[in-house]
C-alpha positions in Angstrom: 120.5 120.5 101.0 117.0 119.5 99.6 115.5 116.1 99.7 116.1 114.0 96.6 112.4 113.0 96.4 109.1 114.1 97.8 108.4 110.8 99.6 105.5 109.7 97.4 104.7 106.1 98.7 104.7 104.8 95.1 107.7 106.8 93.8 109.8 107.9 96.8 112.5 109.5 94.7 110.2 111.3 92.3 110.2 115.1 92.6 112.5 117.0 94.9 112.2 119.1 98.1 113.4 122.5 99.1 112.0 124.6 96.3 108.9 125.5 94.3 109.1 125.9 90.5 107.3 128.8 89.0 108.1 128.5 85.3 109.8 126.2 82.8 111.1 127.5 79.5 112.1 124.4 77.5 114.1 125.3 74.4 114.6 122.1 72.5 115.5 120.8 69.0 114.6 117.3 67.8 115.8 115.4 64.7 113.7 112.3 64.0 116.4 110.9 61.8 118.8 110.5 64.7 116.2 110.5 67.6 118.5 113.1 69.2 117.2 116.0 71.3 119.2 119.0 72.4 117.8 121.2 75.0 118.2 124.2 77.2 115.9 124.3 80.2 115.5 127.6 82.0 113.7 127.0 85.3 112.7 129.8 87.7 111.9 128.7 91.2 111.8 129.9 94.8 113.7 128.2 97.6 111.4 127.0 100.4 114.4 126.5 102.7 118.1 127.4 102.8 119.8 125.4 100.1 123.4 124.6 99.6 122.5 121.9 97.1 119.3 120.8 95.3 118.2 118.1 92.8 116.3 117.9 89.5 114.9 114.8 87.9 116.5 114.1 84.5 116.6 110.6 83.2 119.7 109.4 81.4 120.3 112.6 79.3 123.8 114.0 78.9 124.2 117.2 81.0 126.6 119.7 79.3 126.4 122.6 81.8 124.4 124.1 84.7 124.2 127.7 85.7 122.4 129.1 88.8 121.6 132.8 88.9 124.0 133.4 86.0 127.0 131.6 87.5 128.4 128.2 86.7 127.3 125.5 89.1 128.8 122.1 89.8 126.7 119.1 89.2 126.7 115.3 89.5 124.5 112.4 88.4 123.4 110.2 91.2 121.6 107.2 89.7 119.7 107.2 86.4 117.3 110.1 87.3 118.9 112.5 89.8 120.8 115.6 88.8 122.4 117.0 91.9 123.3 120.7 91.6 125.6 122.7 93.9 125.4 126.5 93.2 128.4 128.7 93.7 126.5 130.5 96.5 123.9 129.0 98.7 120.2 129.9 98.2 118.3 131.5 101.0 114.8 130.5 102.0 112.0 132.4 100.2 114.5 133.7 97.6 113.8 133.3 93.8 116.5 131.8 91.7 117.1 130.7 88.1 118.6 127.5 86.8 119.7 126.9 83.3 120.5 123.3 82.2 122.0 122.5 78.8 121.6 118.8 77.9 121.2 116.4 75.0 120.8 112.8 74.1 118.2 110.3 72.9 115.2 110.5 75.2 114.3 107.1 76.6 110.9 105.4 76.3 109.8 103.8 79.6 108.0 100.6 80.0 107.3 98.0 82.7 104.3 96.9 84.6 103.0 100.4 85.7 101.2 101.1 82.4 100.5 97.4 81.7 103.8 96.9 79.9 103.0 99.5 77.3 105.7 102.0 76.3 105.2 105.5 77.6 107.0 108.8 78.0 108.9 109.9 75.0 107.6 107.8 72.1 109.6 107.7 68.8 107.0 107.6 66.0 107.2 107.1 62.3 107.6 110.7 61.4 108.6 112.3 64.7 107.7 111.8 68.4 105.0 112.2 70.9 105.1 112.6 74.7 102.7 110.9 77.1 104.4 111.0 80.5 102.0 109.7 83.2 103.0 109.0 85.8 106.8 109.5 86.0 108.2 110.2 82.5 108.6 113.9 82.2 112.3 113.6 83.1 113.3 111.6 80.0 113.0 114.8 77.9 113.5 117.7 80.3 114.9 118.4 83.8 112.0 118.8 86.2 110.6 118.6 89.7 108.7 115.7 88.4 105.7 115.3 90.7 102.2 116.8 90.5 102.7 118.6 93.8 105.0 121.1 92.1 103.0 122.7 89.2 104.3 125.5 87.1 103.7 127.6 84.0 105.4 126.3 80.8 106.9 127.7 77.7 107.7 125.0 75.2 109.9 126.1 72.3 110.8 123.3 69.8 112.7 123.3 66.6 112.2 120.5 64.0 113.1 119.8 60.4 111.0 121.9 58.0 107.7 120.2 57.1 107.1 118.9 60.5 104.8 120.5 63.1 105.0 120.6 66.9 101.8 120.5 68.9 102.2 121.3 72.6 100.1 122.6 75.5 98.3 125.9 75.7 98.6 128.5 72.9 100.8 128.7 69.9 102.4 132.1 70.5 104.8 132.2 67.5 106.2 130.1 64.7 109.3 130.9 62.6 111.7 129.4 60.0 115.5 129.5 59.6 118.1 127.3 57.9 115.7 124.5 56.9 114.1 124.3 60.4 110.8 125.4 61.8 110.4 126.5 65.4 107.1 126.5 67.4 106.7 128.4 70.6 103.8 127.3 72.8 102.8 128.7 76.2 100.6 127.2 78.9 99.4 130.0 81.2 97.9 128.0 83.9 99.8 125.8 86.4 100.6 122.3 85.0 102.1 119.2 86.5 105.3 118.1 84.6 103.8 114.8 83.5 101.0 116.7 81.6 103.5 118.6 79.4 103.7 117.4 75.8 105.4 118.1 72.5 104.0 116.0 69.7 106.1 116.2 66.5 104.8 115.0 63.1 103.0 115.9 59.9 99.7 117.0 61.4 96.7 118.5 59.9 95.7 121.3 62.1 92.3 123.1 62.6 91.3 125.9 64.9 88.0 127.1 66.2 86.4 128.5 69.3 83.9 126.7 71.6 80.5 128.2 72.2 81.7 129.5 75.6 84.7 131.2 73.9 87.5 128.8 74.6 90.1 128.8 71.7 90.4 125.2 70.4 93.2 123.7 68.3 93.0 120.1 67.0 95.8 118.2 65.3 95.5 114.9 63.5 98.0 112.5 61.9 97.2 112.7 58.1 97.2 108.9 57.9 94.0 108.8 59.9 92.6 112.2 59.1 89.7 110.8 56.9 88.6 108.3 59.6 85.0 109.2 60.8 86.1 109.1 64.4 89.0 111.4 63.8 86.8 113.8 61.8 84.3 113.9 64.7 86.9 114.5 67.5 86.9 118.4 67.2 83.1 118.4 67.4 83.1 116.1 70.4 85.8 118.2 72.1 83.9 121.4 71.6 80.7 119.9 73.0 82.4 118.2 76.0 84.5 121.3 76.9 81.4 123.5 77.1 78.9 121.1 78.5 81.1 119.6 81.3 81.6 123.2 82.4 77.9 123.3 83.1 78.3 120.3 85.4 81.6 121.0 87.1 82.2 124.8 86.9 84.1 126.9 84.4 86.6 125.2 82.2 89.9 125.6 84.1 92.2 126.5 81.2 92.4 129.1 78.4 92.7 126.7 75.4 91.3 123.3 74.4 91.7 120.7 71.6 93.2 117.3 70.8 96.2 115.5 69.3 95.3 112.3 67.4 98.3 110.1 66.6 98.5 106.9 64.6 100.3 104.8 67.2 97.8 101.9 67.4 99.9 100.2 64.7 103.3 98.4 64.8 105.8 99.0 66.1 104.2 100.9 69.0 100.8 99.2 69.1 99.5 101.6 71.7 95.8 101.9 72.1 95.2 104.4 74.8 95.0 108.2 75.5 96.4 110.7 78.0 94.8 113.9 79.3 97.8 116.1 78.3 96.8 119.5 79.6 94.5 121.5 77.4 95.0 119.1 74.5 94.5 115.4 75.2 96.7 113.0 73.2 94.9 110.0 71.6 96.9 107.1 70.3 94.1 106.1 68.0 90.9 107.8 66.8 88.6 108.3 69.8 84.9 107.8 70.0 82.7 110.2 71.9 83.0 108.6 75.3 86.8 108.6 75.0 86.8 112.3 74.3 84.4 112.9 77.2 86.7 110.9 79.5 89.8 112.9 78.6 88.1 116.3 78.6 86.7 115.5 82.1 90.4 115.0 83.2 91.0 118.7 82.5 89.1 119.1 85.8 89.9 115.8 87.5 93.6 115.2 87.2 94.8 118.4 85.5 93.3 121.3 87.5 93.0 119.1 90.6 95.9 116.6 90.6 96.8 113.7 92.8 98.6 114.6 96.0 100.1 111.2 96.0 99.9 108.7 93.2 97.9 106.3 95.3 95.1 108.9 95.0 94.8 108.2 91.3 91.3 106.8 91.6 90.1 110.4 92.1 91.3 111.1 88.5 90.2 107.9 86.9 87.1 107.1 88.9 85.7 110.6 88.2 86.5 110.4 84.5 84.8 107.0 84.3 81.8 108.2 86.2 81.6 111.2 83.9 81.3 108.9 80.9 78.3 107.3 82.4 76.8 110.6 83.6 77.2 112.0 80.2 75.3 109.1 78.6 72.6 109.6 81.2 72.3 113.3 80.5 72.1 112.7 76.7 69.3 110.1 76.5 71.4 107.0 77.2 71.4 104.5 80.0 71.4 105.9 83.5 74.6 105.9 85.4 72.8 103.8 88.1 72.0 101.1 85.5 75.4 101.2 83.9 77.3 100.7 87.1 74.9 98.0 88.3 75.7 96.1 85.1 79.4 96.5 85.9 78.8 95.4 89.5 77.2 92.2 88.1 79.6 91.7 85.2 83.0 93.4 85.8 85.2 94.0 82.7 87.8 91.3 81.9 91.2 91.6 83.5 94.4 90.9 81.5 96.3 87.8 82.5 98.7 88.1 85.3 96.8 91.0 87.0 94.9 90.8 90.3 91.2 90.1 90.0 88.7 93.0 89.7 87.5 92.7 93.3 91.0 92.1 94.8 92.2 95.7 94.3 92.1 98.3 97.1 90.8 101.3 95.1 92.4 104.0 97.3 95.8 102.2 97.5 96.1 99.8 94.5 99.9 99.5 94.7 102.3 101.2 92.2 102.2 98.5 89.6 98.4 98.3 89.7 97.7 102.0 89.8 96.0 101.9 86.3 94.2 98.6 86.9 90.7 98.6 85.4 89.3 98.3 88.9 90.7 101.7 89.8 88.7 103.2 86.9 85.5 101.1 87.1 85.3 100.6 90.8 86.4 104.2 91.4 83.5 105.3 89.2 81.2 102.8 90.9 82.1 104.1 94.3 81.2 107.7 93.2 77.9 106.5 91.9 77.2 104.7 95.1 78.1 107.9 97.0 75.8 109.9 94.8 72.9 107.5 95.6 73.9 107.6 99.3 73.9 111.4 99.8 71.6 112.5 96.9 72.1 114.2 93.6 72.2 117.8 94.8 74.8 117.2 97.6 76.9 115.0 95.3 77.0 117.7 92.6 77.8 120.3 95.2 80.5 118.1 96.6 82.0 117.7 93.1 82.0 121.4 92.4 83.3 122.4 95.8 86.1 119.9 95.5 87.1 121.3 92.1 86.9 124.9 93.3 88.7 124.4 96.6 91.6 122.5 95.0 91.8 124.4 91.6 95.3 124.3 90.2 96.5 122.3 93.2 96.3 118.7 94.5 93.9 116.7 96.6 94.0 113.5 98.6 91.5 110.7 99.3 91.4 111.8 102.9 90.5 115.4 101.9 87.8 114.2 99.6 86.3 112.0 102.2 86.3 114.8 104.8 84.6 117.2 102.3 81.9 114.6 101.5 81.1 114.2 105.2 81.0 118.0 105.7 78.6 118.6 102.7 76.4 115.6 103.3 76.3 115.9 107.1 76.7 112.1 107.3 79.2 109.8 108.9 80.7 108.1 105.7 83.6 106.3 107.3 81.9 102.9 107.0 80.9 103.6 103.4 84.4 104.7 102.3 86.0 101.8 104.2 84.0 99.3 102.1 84.2 101.0 98.7 87.7 102.4 98.7 89.9 100.9 101.5 89.2 97.2 101.5 89.3 94.5 98.8 86.2 92.4 98.0 82.9 93.0 96.4 80.7 95.4 98.4 77.2 94.4 99.3 74.7 95.5 96.7 73.7 99.1 97.1 
């Protein structure tokens, strides 16, 4: 029997032990008029131990049948999220197996304090839906091993009423029509954490191009905001950031790029944020240049190299925030040093009811504060302080080595700190203790 959870300190029951997923084929149909989704998920995996029983994460959806290696399997729901599967025959360690789950229902939108009380996960929009699942909301729309430690390849096949489009990760492989419905088949050919999978459904305007470095790019925008200057400039910003950040950080880690611009910063959703959905970030309103740079930087920091535990999220958000300031420095704006010193003297305002800026422990902010502004801004500030401590060349070498060593995998704070000490040749324990592991305002650097 596998563990019903990977023991992440913030989400102990998220993910599952005992197997490693290689590929998801998600065959779904969605009707915006009823908000109903029907799906067949075909999951290929390899057992990492002998298994008489194993779990998948699936939040509140109705399960119609489960088959393992072509044979009917028994299953049970244990709580809101766990789908416990007992195959007819046990699975031997190191043996590949295939699971087919048929399910349906109305995918639930999550909320609560984690993402500052904003809705996230499967969002029901005016003309369809969009999916922004960080950190724990893949399971409301498909059965998954829902933790970044288990990345896989994805095929996303979605059928919608004719006139709507589906924009997902990777490449659009095929599109066809039948009986008043359109089906879109997308494929992401590089490993992806489940929370980074998306399927945005709506009446998008779609454009395609290729970046200067040869990366195919597809951009989709809600027609209600398609004439907005920021929306019009997003493809250009995306092209530039995809190519130029590769000069800083190493080759772009994926085989496609682009953007999805929704119009959700209006009632009833009122969402004004973005998510680095792999290959094609999703923006809830029209982004400006620094917003595009932030999300494209996440293709390296967060997507190619993901958190090993969710408490390590500062490595994603701190690097993305630092990249915004470094980008400005490289393009004739304020230096990152000056920008972070301004933030040091005048931190950003914090919403009511949240801990003060200097009270957060950056490397362990607690689950409900994992997206606190301090994780972003103090994380970026710590990286700039590290850059000044060890020097520009070692810092850039550290960054590139980190990305190369952990490409398509995960990384932890402890691993990053050890690599920084190895590359710099310095004892950085006191530095990291002050900047990452204790609350309070560090002494000026």
